N, C-alpha and C positions, 0 to 999 in steps of 0.2 A: 428558519427553514424556508427555502424558496421553491415554489412550484413553478416549473418551466412548462409552458404549453406546447412549444414547438419541439418535435422529436430531434431534428438535426441540431438544434441549439443545445438540447439536453445531452445528446451523445458527445458533442464537442466539449462541453463543460465537464462531463464525466471523465473523458480521456485526459483532459488537461489536469484535472484534480488528481487522477491516479499517477500521472507522470511527475507531479510535484512531490508527492509523498506516497510512494508505493507500499511502504511497510505499514502505514497507518490507515490506509483507505479500506473502508468496509462497504459492502454492497448487499442490499437487502431487497428481496422481492416479496411483496405481500398481496395476496388475493383474497378479497372478501366476496364470498358467494352470495351473501344476502343482498349486497349492493351491486354485484357483478362489476366490481372495480378492481383494477390492478394498479398497485402503487410500487414504484421503483424508487429506492432511496440509496444515495451514495454519499458517504461522509468520511472525513478524515479527522473528525473531532470538532474543530471550530467551524468548519464549512460543511453545510448540508444542502444537497441538491435533491429535489424530488420531482417525479413525473407521475401523473395520474391519468389513467385512460379507462374507457368503458368498452372499447372496440376490440373484437377478436383479431382484427387485421394487424394490430400492433404486436401480436405475439411473434410474428416473423422478425420484426425489428428487434424485439427483445432477444431472440435467439442469436441474431447477428452481433448485437452488442456483447452478449455473453461470450461468444467465440472470440471476439476481438480482445476483450479484457483477459480471457484465459490465456491467449497467446502472449499477451504482454506480461502477464504474471509469470508464465513459464520462462520467458526470455529474461526477465528481471532476475530470477533466481540464479541463472547461469552467469549473468553479468555481475551480480553481487559476489558470487564465488570467485570469479576471476579478479575482481577488484580487491577482495580480502586477501587473496593469495599474493597479489602484487604488493599490497601494503605490508604483509608479513615478510616478504623478501626485503623490502626497503628497511624495515625495522631490524632485521637480522644483520644487515650491512652496517648499521650504526653501532659503534662500540661505545660502551659506557666506561667512565673512568673507574679504575680499581680502587676499592676502599679497603684500607688496612684495618684489621680488627685488633683492638688492644685486648690483651689478656687481663682478666680481672682476677684479683687476688681473693683468697678466701676471707670471709669476715672473721674478725677476732684474732687474726695473726698479724 
């Protein structure tokens, strides 16, 4: 797990990670009231990126990142549907060879 100190670097790394594997990427926000710390974690399994802050001013940055990721997630679903329909059309155009079935006789005769 890597903690990134600079917000712009973190945001760029998160967006790149999401674009590489949109179906596997998870996003976690954790706030600890005892420590007054906010931890953002983005992972796709093998890669994990974290950002930790104690400042309330970073909440606005978090909201912008959330909006950006949500827009990408909504657009990805539409793109995946169009891609899957295109591949379905391509597979429908492919004809498979016809296999003749042999009739089996009854046992004992």
